[in-house]
Backbone as JSON, one array per atom type, in Angstrom:
{
  "sequence": "MSARERILDAAEAVCMRVGAAGLTLDEVAREAGVSKGGLLYHFRSKEALAVAMIERFTERFDRAVEELAAQDPEPVGRITRSYIRATVGEAPSTGQAFDLACGSLTAVLANFPDRLAVVRAQSARWQDAIERDGLDPVHATTLRLAIDGLWLGENFNLFRMDPGRREAIVRHLLEQTRHAERPRRAAAS",
  "N": [[-37.22, -12.4, -5.01], [-34.2, -11.58, -3.5], [-32.11, -8.71, -4.16], [-29.2, -9.13, -3.96], [-29.41, -12.18, -4.51], [-30.41, -12.05, -7.2], [-28.11, -10.32, -8.29], [-26.35, -11.98, -8.17], [-27.57, -14.14, -10.16], [-27.32, -13.17, -12.32], [-24.69, -12.54, -12.55], [-23.75, -15.19, -13.21], [-24.94, -15.59, -15.63], [-23.14, -13.63, -17.03], [-21.12, -14.71, -17.25], [-21.49, -17.31, -18.33], [-21.66, -16.25, -21.13], [-19.75, -14.75, -21.92], [-17.65, -15.31, -20.21], [-15.73, -15.94, -17.31], [-13.61, -14.3, -17.6], [-14.11, -12.2, -19.48], [-16.02, -11.03, -17.19], [-17.35, -8.07, -16.33], [-17.42, -5.53, -13.34], [-19.87, -3.74, -14.25], [-21.44, -5.54, -16.77], [-22.35, -7.11, -15.04], [-24.01, -5.73, -13.42], [-25.95, -4.05, -15.44], [-26.78, -6.29, -16.83], [-28.55, -7.68, -14.27], [-29.86, -5.06, -13.51], [-29.48, -3.53, -11.88], [-27.79, -0.41, -10.31], [-24.68, 0.3, -10.59], [-23.86, 0.98, -8.05], [-25.72, -0.08, -6.76], [-24.72, -2.89, -6.93], [-22.03, -2.77, -6.02], [-22.78, -2.35, -3.28], [-23.05, -4.58, -2.26], [-21.86, -6.04, -3.35], [-18.07, -5.7, -2.82], [-15.82, -6.15, -4.65], [-15.22, -7.15, -7.99], [-13.87, -9.68, -7.1], [-15.08, -10.11, -5.1], [-17.94, -11.04, -5.6], [-16.49, -13.22, -7.5], [-16.37, -14.59, -5.65], [-18.73, -15.06, -4.03], [-20.42, -16.52, -5.7], [-18.96, -18.82, -5.75], [-18.84, -19.73, -3.94], [-22.33, -20.04, -3.33], [-22.85, -21.57, -5.14], [-21.42, -24.73, -3.97], [-23.28, -24.37, -1.81], [-26.03, -24.61, -3.28], [-24.81, -27.05, -4.27], [-24.65, -28.99, -2.16], [-27.12, -28.88, -0.77], [-28.67, -29.79, -2.86], [-27.18, -32.7, -2.85], [-28.26, -33.19, 0.06], [-30.99, -33.53, -0.37], [-31.51, -35.02, -1.92], [-30.42, -37.07, -0.98], [-31.93, -37.97, 1.31], [-34.55, -38.55, -0.01], [-34.47, -40.96, -0.67], [-34.8, -44.74, -0.01], [-32.72, -46.34, 0.37], [-30.42, -47.41, 2.24], [-27.77, -48.31, 1.78], [-25.25, -47.32, -0.32], [-26.87, -44.9, -0.87], [-25.49, -42.07, -0.61], [-23.61, -42.18, -2.47], [-25.35, -42.24, -4.55], [-26.91, -40.39, -4.46], [-24.88, -37.75, -4.89], [-24.12, -38.82, -7.6], [-26.16, -38.16, -8.38], [-27.4, -35.53, -7.9], [-24.62, -34.01, -9.3], [-25.55, -34.39, -11.72], [-27.42, -32.71, -11.76], [-29.95, -33.58, -11.06], [-31.24, -33.0, -8.83], [-34.78, -31.52, -7.6], [-34.29, -28.53, -6.14], [-32.59, -27.39, -7.78], [-31.87, -27.66, -10.63], [-32.1, -26.46, -13.47], [-31.27, -23.84, -12.82], [-29.18, -25.14, -11.53], [-27.55, -26.11, -13.84], [-26.34, -24.18, -15.2], [-25.17, -22.81, -13.27], [-22.86, -24.3, -13.4], [-21.55, -23.86, -15.37], [-20.67, -21.24, -15.12], [-19.03, -21.86, -12.91], [-16.97, -22.91, -13.5], [-16.14, -21.4, -15.04], [-15.5, -19.14, -13.05], [-13.25, -19.95, -11.19], [-11.32, -21.03, -12.61], [-10.55, -17.75, -13.65], [-9.94, -17.5, -11.22], [-8.51, -19.31, -9.58], [-6.98, -19.42, -6.97], [-9.12, -19.72, -5.46], [-9.67, -22.13, -4.95], [-10.43, -23.47, -2.47], [-12.38, -23.41, -0.93], [-13.9, -25.22, -2.46], [-12.1, -27.68, -2.59], [-12.46, -28.03, 0.04], [-15.3, -28.79, 0.21], [-15.31, -31.04, -1.56], [-13.77, -32.96, 0.17], [-15.22, -33.29, 2.38], [-17.55, -34.88, 1.13], [-16.27, -37.21, -0.16], [-15.41, -38.35, 1.86], [-18.03, -38.87, 2.75], [-18.78, -40.23, 1.09], [-16.84, -42.54, 1.06], [-17.55, -43.6, 4.06], [-20.4, -44.72, 3.12], [-21.13, -47.33, 3.36], [-20.66, -48.82, 0.83], [-18.0, -50.46, -0.66], [-15.14, -48.61, -0.49], [-13.14, -48.26, -2.4], [-14.45, -49.14, -4.87], [-16.78, -47.0, -4.35], [-15.44, -44.6, -4.69], [-14.65, -44.97, -7.01], [-16.32, -44.57, -8.64], [-17.91, -42.1, -8.13], [-15.45, -40.48, -9.23], [-15.81, -41.46, -12.24], [-18.14, -40.11, -12.51], [-17.55, -37.26, -11.28], [-16.05, -36.94, -14.13], [-17.19, -36.87, -15.85], [-18.63, -34.64, -15.58], [-16.85, -32.67, -15.53], [-15.44, -33.08, -17.96], [-18.09, -32.35, -19.3], [-18.51, -29.96, -18.71], [-15.87, -27.99, -18.95], [-15.76, -28.13, -21.35], [-13.98, -29.84, -22.96], [-15.99, -32.45, -23.86], [-18.96, -33.37, -25.52], [-21.52, -35.26, -24.79], [-23.51, -37.56, -26.03], [-26.98, -37.24, -25.68], [-28.17, -39.51, -24.79], [-26.54, -41.29, -24.51], [-25.09, -40.01, -22.33], [-27.16, -40.25, -20.43], [-27.03, -42.68, -20.24], [-24.89, -43.8, -19.37], [-24.87, -43.17, -16.72], [-26.9, -44.61, -15.22], [-25.96, -46.41, -15.3], [-23.95, -45.71, -13.96], [-25.6, -45.5, -11.35], [-26.79, -47.92, -11.2], [-24.45, -49.15, -10.21], [-24.39, -48.67, -7.95], [-26.33, -49.99, -6.36], [-24.17, -52.61, -6.09], [-21.55, -54.15, -4.61], [-20.99, -54.13, -2.3], [-19.73, -52.69, 1.46], [-17.23, -55.1, 2.03], [-17.85, -57.44, 4.79], [-16.93, -57.98, 7.98], [-14.64, -60.88, 8.72], [-15.97, -63.06, 11.61], [-14.23, -63.0, 14.48], [-12.32, -65.56, 15.11]],
  "CA": [[-35.92, -12.18, -5.2], [-33.45, -10.31, -3.35], [-31.21, -8.18, -5.02], [-27.81, -10.1, -4.23], [-29.62, -12.93, -5.7], [-30.53, -11.51, -8.88], [-27.01, -10.27, -8.94], [-25.39, -13.82, -8.97], [-27.95, -14.83, -11.15], [-27.03, -11.83, -13.78], [-23.07, -12.81, -13.07], [-23.63, -16.74, -13.71], [-25.02, -15.67, -17.17], [-22.74, -13.0, -17.74], [-20.2, -16.13, -17.55], [-21.93, -18.21, -19.59], [-22.23, -15.26, -22.34], [-18.7, -14.16, -22.5], [-16.35, -15.98, -19.55], [-15.22, -14.94, -17.12], [-12.5, -13.22, -18.06], [-15.14, -10.93, -19.26], [-16.99, -10.31, -16.52], [-17.19, -6.77, -15.38], [-19.09, -5.31, -12.59], [-20.81, -2.99, -15.43], [-22.06, -6.0, -16.5], [-23.1, -7.86, -14.13], [-24.91, -4.51, -12.83], [-26.53, -4.15, -16.19], [-27.65, -7.81, -16.74], [-28.88, -7.62, -13.36], [-31.19, -4.33, -14.07], [-29.34, -2.66, -10.79], [-27.37, 0.51, -10.71], [-23.12, -0.01, -10.5], [-23.73, 1.37, -6.57], [-25.82, -1.81, -5.72], [-23.83, -3.54, -7.03], [-21.15, -2.31, -5.26], [-23.42, -2.41, -1.59], [-23.41, -6.44, -2.04], [-20.22, -7.02, -3.57], [-17.04, -4.6, -3.25], [-15.28, -5.99, -5.8], [-15.32, -8.52, -9.03], [-13.57, -10.9, -6.58], [-16.29, -10.74, -3.39], [-18.66, -11.33, -6.1], [-16.69, -14.26, -7.79], [-16.04, -15.55, -4.32], [-20.16, -15.61, -3.28], [-20.72, -17.32, -6.65], [-18.71, -20.27, -5.5], [-20.08, -20.51, -2.4], [-23.21, -19.74, -3.65], [-22.42, -23.0, -5.85], [-21.27, -25.34, -2.64], [-24.04, -24.34, -1.2], [-26.67, -25.73, -3.87], [-24.98, -28.72, -4.73], [-24.39, -29.78, -0.65], [-28.34, -28.8, -0.5], [-29.25, -30.83, -3.87], [-27.11, -34.18, -2.23], [-29.52, -33.79, 0.87], [-32.26, -33.57, -0.8], [-31.79, -36.62, -3.0], [-30.32, -38.56, -0.33], [-33.31, -37.73, 1.83], [-35.79, -39.14, -0.73], [-34.02, -42.49, -0.78], [-35.34, -45.48, 1.12], [-32.25, -47.97, 0.46], [-29.42, -47.19, 3.21], [-26.34, -48.77, 1.13], [-25.12, -46.37, -1.38], [-27.84, -43.58, -0.84], [-24.7, -41.01, -0.32], [-23.27, -42.12, -3.3], [-26.14, -42.52, -5.16], [-27.6, -38.57, -4.46], [-23.88, -37.24, -5.1], [-23.74, -38.99, -8.8], [-27.62, -37.98, -9.43], [-26.72, -34.1, -7.86], [-23.48, -33.74, -10.63], [-26.2, -34.1, -13.29], [-28.37, -31.56, -11.79], [-31.48, -33.98, -10.93], [-32.27, -32.2, -8.1], [-35.37, -30.83, -8.04], [-34.32, -27.45, -5.9], [-31.35, -27.3, -8.39], [-32.22, -28.21, -12.04], [-31.41, -25.82, -15.11], [-30.78, -22.61, -12.96], [-27.37, -26.0, -11.77], [-26.69, -26.16, -15.22], [-26.32, -22.3, -14.99], [-24.47, -22.44, -11.99], [-21.86, -25.2, -13.24], [-20.88, -23.75, -16.31], [-19.85, -20.21, -14.81], [-18.34, -21.98, -11.74], [-15.99, -23.46, -14.62], [-14.76, -20.0, -15.53], [-14.71, -18.15, -12.44], [-12.73, -21.03, -10.74], [-10.16, -20.69, -13.75], [-9.67, -16.92, -13.18], [-9.53, -17.22, -9.73], [-7.71, -20.55, -9.24], [-6.58, -19.35, -5.53], [-10.45, -19.49, -4.33], [-10.64, -23.07, -4.81], [-10.38, -23.9, -1.01], [-14.0, -23.68, -0.96], [-14.27, -26.19, -3.9], [-11.72, -28.23, -2.37], [-13.05, -28.34, 1.49], [-16.7, -29.77, -0.39], [-15.04, -31.99, -2.05], [-12.71, -33.8, 1.02], [-16.34, -34.0, 2.82], [-18.23, -35.41, 0.22], [-15.09, -37.81, -0.18], [-15.29, -38.98, 3.37], [-19.63, -39.09, 2.78], [-18.48, -41.75, 0.13], [-16.12, -43.73, 1.86], [-18.76, -44.1, 4.55], [-21.83, -44.91, 2.47], [-21.95, -48.73, 3.07], [-20.46, -49.55, -0.58], [-16.65, -50.99, -0.57], [-14.84, -47.52, -0.7], [-12.42, -48.17, -3.78], [-15.85, -48.94, -5.78], [-17.98, -45.99, -4.56], [-14.33, -43.5, -5.0], [-14.47, -45.1, -8.58], [-17.89, -44.39, -9.17], [-17.38, -40.89, -8.18], [-14.52, -40.02, -10.27], [-16.46, -41.25, -13.25], [-19.6, -38.67, -11.81], [-16.74, -36.08, -12.06], [-14.93, -37.02, -14.97], [-18.26, -36.34, -17.2], [-18.79, -33.61, -15.58], [-15.88, -31.81, -16.03], [-15.34, -32.79, -19.41], [-18.72, -31.04, -19.93], [-18.0, -27.85, -17.92], [-14.26, -27.2, -19.71], [-16.32, -28.34, -23.22], [-13.71, -31.49, -23.71], [-16.69, -32.69, -24.71], [-20.45, -33.25, -25.27], [-21.85, -36.92, -25.04], [-24.54, -37.81, -26.87], [-28.12, -37.13, -24.3], [-28.42, -40.95, -25.0], [-25.47, -42.12, -23.57], [-24.7, -39.76, -20.79], [-28.23, -40.95, -19.23], [-27.15, -44.82, -20.25], [-24.2, -44.01, -18.51], [-25.63, -42.33, -15.85], [-27.66, -45.11, -15.18], [-25.3, -47.27, -15.13], [-23.28, -45.65, -12.31], [-26.14, -45.37, -10.17], [-26.54, -49.48, -11.0], [-22.77, -49.99, -9.57], [-24.67, -48.22, -6.49], [-26.37, -51.45, -5.77], [-23.32, -53.79, -5.87], [-20.12, -53.82, -4.19], [-21.37, -53.3, -0.59], [-17.7, -52.89, 1.58], [-17.11, -56.06, 2.68], [-18.15, -57.44, 5.89], [-15.07, -58.72, 8.46], [-15.21, -62.62, 9.43], [-16.1, -63.21, 13.07], [-12.83, -63.73, 14.8], [-12.23, -67.46, 16.13]],
  "C": [[-34.82, -11.47, -4.8], [-32.95, -9.89, -4.42], [-30.1, -8.82, -4.94], [-28.28, -11.21, -4.71], [-29.7, -12.68, -7.23], [-29.29, -10.9, -8.99], [-25.95, -11.6, -8.72], [-26.09, -14.56, -9.83], [-27.65, -14.5, -12.29], [-25.22, -12.57, -13.76], [-22.92, -14.24, -13.78], [-24.28, -16.22, -15.45], [-24.28, -14.48, -17.54], [-21.51, -14.07, -18.4], [-19.97, -16.48, -18.55], [-21.74, -17.39, -20.94], [-20.53, -15.28, -22.61], [-17.38, -14.89, -21.46], [-15.7, -15.44, -18.7], [-14.19, -13.69, -16.76], [-13.31, -11.93, -18.34], [-16.25, -10.24, -18.4], [-16.61, -8.85, -15.71], [-18.59, -6.72, -14.77], [-20.46, -4.31, -13.3], [-21.81, -3.4, -15.68], [-23.0, -6.94, -16.41], [-24.11, -6.69, -14.0], [-26.4, -4.67, -14.03], [-27.73, -5.32, -16.4], [-28.89, -7.58, -15.41], [-30.86, -6.52, -12.88], [-30.57, -3.53, -12.32], [-28.07, -1.83, -11.03], [-25.8, -0.28, -10.1], [-23.26, -0.14, -8.91], [-24.57, 0.5, -6.04], [-25.41, -2.45, -5.84], [-23.0, -3.81, -5.84], [-21.79, -2.97, -3.69], [-23.54, -4.08, -1.95], [-22.22, -7.11, -2.31], [-19.31, -5.95, -4.06], [-16.42, -4.62, -4.28], [-15.43, -7.39, -6.62], [-15.21, -10.07, -8.2], [-14.37, -11.44, -5.35], [-16.81, -11.4, -4.71], [-18.47, -12.97, -6.81], [-16.64, -15.55, -6.31], [-17.84, -16.29, -3.87], [-20.5, -16.6, -4.42], [-20.37, -18.58, -6.13], [-18.87, -21.07, -4.85], [-21.84, -20.72, -2.12], [-23.73, -21.67, -4.41], [-22.13, -24.48, -5.01], [-22.51, -25.79, -2.43], [-25.43, -25.24, -1.39], [-26.41, -26.57, -4.17], [-24.72, -30.06, -3.56], [-26.33, -29.9, -1.03], [-29.32, -30.44, -1.89], [-28.51, -32.28, -3.25], [-28.03, -34.63, -0.91], [-30.38, -33.85, 0.83], [-32.46, -34.67, -1.37], [-31.88, -37.77, -1.76], [-31.3, -38.7, 0.98], [-34.48, -38.53, 1.32], [-35.39, -40.84, -0.99], [-34.35, -43.19, 0.01], [-33.86, -46.31, 1.56], [-30.79, -46.82, 1.03], [-27.73, -47.43, 2.84], [-26.55, -48.18, -0.3], [-25.75, -45.04, -1.72], [-26.93, -42.09, -1.27], [-24.4, -40.79, -2.05], [-24.05, -41.59, -4.29], [-26.55, -40.83, -5.34], [-25.95, -37.54, -4.78], [-23.71, -37.35, -7.0], [-25.54, -38.25, -9.6], [-27.87, -36.33, -9.32], [-25.98, -34.17, -8.72], [-24.17, -33.52, -11.92], [-27.16, -33.28, -13.09], [-29.97, -32.45, -12.0], [-32.33, -33.67, -9.81], [-33.36, -31.33, -8.47], [-35.52, -29.55, -7.35], [-33.19, -27.02, -6.48], [-31.56, -26.99, -9.34], [-31.75, -26.74, -12.54], [-30.68, -24.29, -14.49], [-28.96, -24.06, -11.58], [-26.45, -26.02, -12.32], [-26.01, -24.66, -15.39], [-25.07, -22.1, -14.52], [-22.68, -23.29, -12.92], [-20.83, -24.57, -14.42], [-19.9, -22.33, -15.99], [-19.23, -20.52, -13.54], [-16.95, -22.24, -12.57], [-14.76, -22.46, -14.41], [-14.51, -19.22, -14.29], [-13.45, -18.83, -11.6], [-11.26, -20.82, -12.0], [-9.64, -19.25, -13.85], [-9.44, -16.48, -11.85], [-9.29, -18.54, -8.73], [-7.66, -20.09, -7.5], [-7.91, -19.11, -4.12], [-10.83, -20.75, -4.94], [-10.71, -24.12, -3.17], [-11.92, -24.09, -0.66], [-14.77, -24.68, -1.77], [-13.2, -27.2, -2.82], [-11.9, -28.89, -0.96], [-14.27, -29.28, 0.9], [-16.04, -31.2, -0.7], [-14.62, -33.19, -1.2], [-14.0, -34.31, 2.16], [-17.17, -35.04, 2.18], [-17.78, -36.68, -0.04], [-15.7, -38.82, 1.04], [-16.88, -39.58, 3.92], [-19.16, -40.38, 2.34], [-18.46, -42.58, 0.81], [-17.1, -44.55, 2.78], [-19.75, -44.84, 4.48], [-22.27, -46.16, 2.43], [-21.22, -49.88, 1.98], [-18.64, -49.67, -0.15], [-16.23, -49.81, -1.12], [-14.2, -47.04, -1.87], [-13.87, -48.19, -4.68], [-16.82, -47.52, -6.18], [-16.68, -44.84, -4.73], [-14.46, -43.46, -6.4], [-15.75, -44.7, -9.37], [-18.04, -42.29, -9.05], [-16.57, -39.63, -9.04], [-15.22, -40.08, -11.08], [-17.36, -40.38, -13.46], [-19.27, -37.25, -12.62], [-16.65, -35.74, -13.36], [-15.93, -36.19, -16.01], [-18.76, -34.69, -16.69], [-17.78, -32.32, -15.54], [-15.64, -32.01, -17.48], [-16.65, -32.01, -19.9], [-19.06, -29.7, -20.03], [-16.25, -27.86, -18.79], [-14.86, -27.93, -20.97], [-14.81, -29.14, -23.63], [-14.78, -32.21, -24.46], [-18.02, -33.23, -24.37], [-20.83, -34.73, -25.52], [-23.28, -36.61, -25.53], [-25.8, -38.12, -25.56], [-28.15, -38.58, -24.27], [-27.25, -41.77, -24.14], [-25.07, -41.41, -22.8], [-26.1, -40.32, -20.32], [-27.81, -42.32, -19.15], [-26.07, -44.72, -19.48], [-24.18, -43.33, -17.14], [-26.11, -43.52, -15.26], [-27.14, -46.43, -14.29], [-24.32, -47.53, -13.89], [-24.08, -45.8, -11.05], [-26.85, -47.18, -10.23], [-25.8, -50.31, -9.8], [-23.33, -49.56, -7.71], [-25.14, -49.31, -5.67], [-25.37, -52.59, -5.85], [-21.93, -52.71, -5.16], [-20.17, -53.21, -2.41], [-20.19, -53.97, -0.05], [-18.48, -54.75, 2.64], [-17.43, -56.81, 3.9], [-16.37, -58.46, 7.03], [-15.73, -60.0, 9.14], [-15.42, -62.53, 11.11], [-14.97, -63.42, 13.19], [-13.26, -65.09, 15.56], [-11.6, -67.28, 16.97]]
}
């Protein structure tokens, strides 16, 4: 693992432990086992570190959705299913590291709201893909909003879902991707 990745991992761990407001370059350097100068070589400021954390999170999420989509043999609803599964951390390439990144991303964005542009652009890309996924666009968007709501609720500590209930909800959303195909237009008479 590169020093840069080790620093980003350390920053995520610090954010989870003390929140982004308590994120200091000294604490991240200590957590990563590098000197402050070594950290500053990779990230010139706390904001640069935060930006890198946001970019890494969005790249991981994109990779997770793409990985899951590549494994899904059913074309209709594939992107929506993959988005749901990636949101709950089911992609093998993300796993627990992704869960840690989710919490730290929430903390970072709360402290650097002007850096939401990357996340907004990612959201718009996935929304466009979901609307073209072969499902009714309103139905697919409703499923996306439901899983986003679960993610936001958990990551902003608004609630903690019973694990069995959470799993049942995710299964239900996934099952709903197998219904409500985009209506076919009637042939012109």
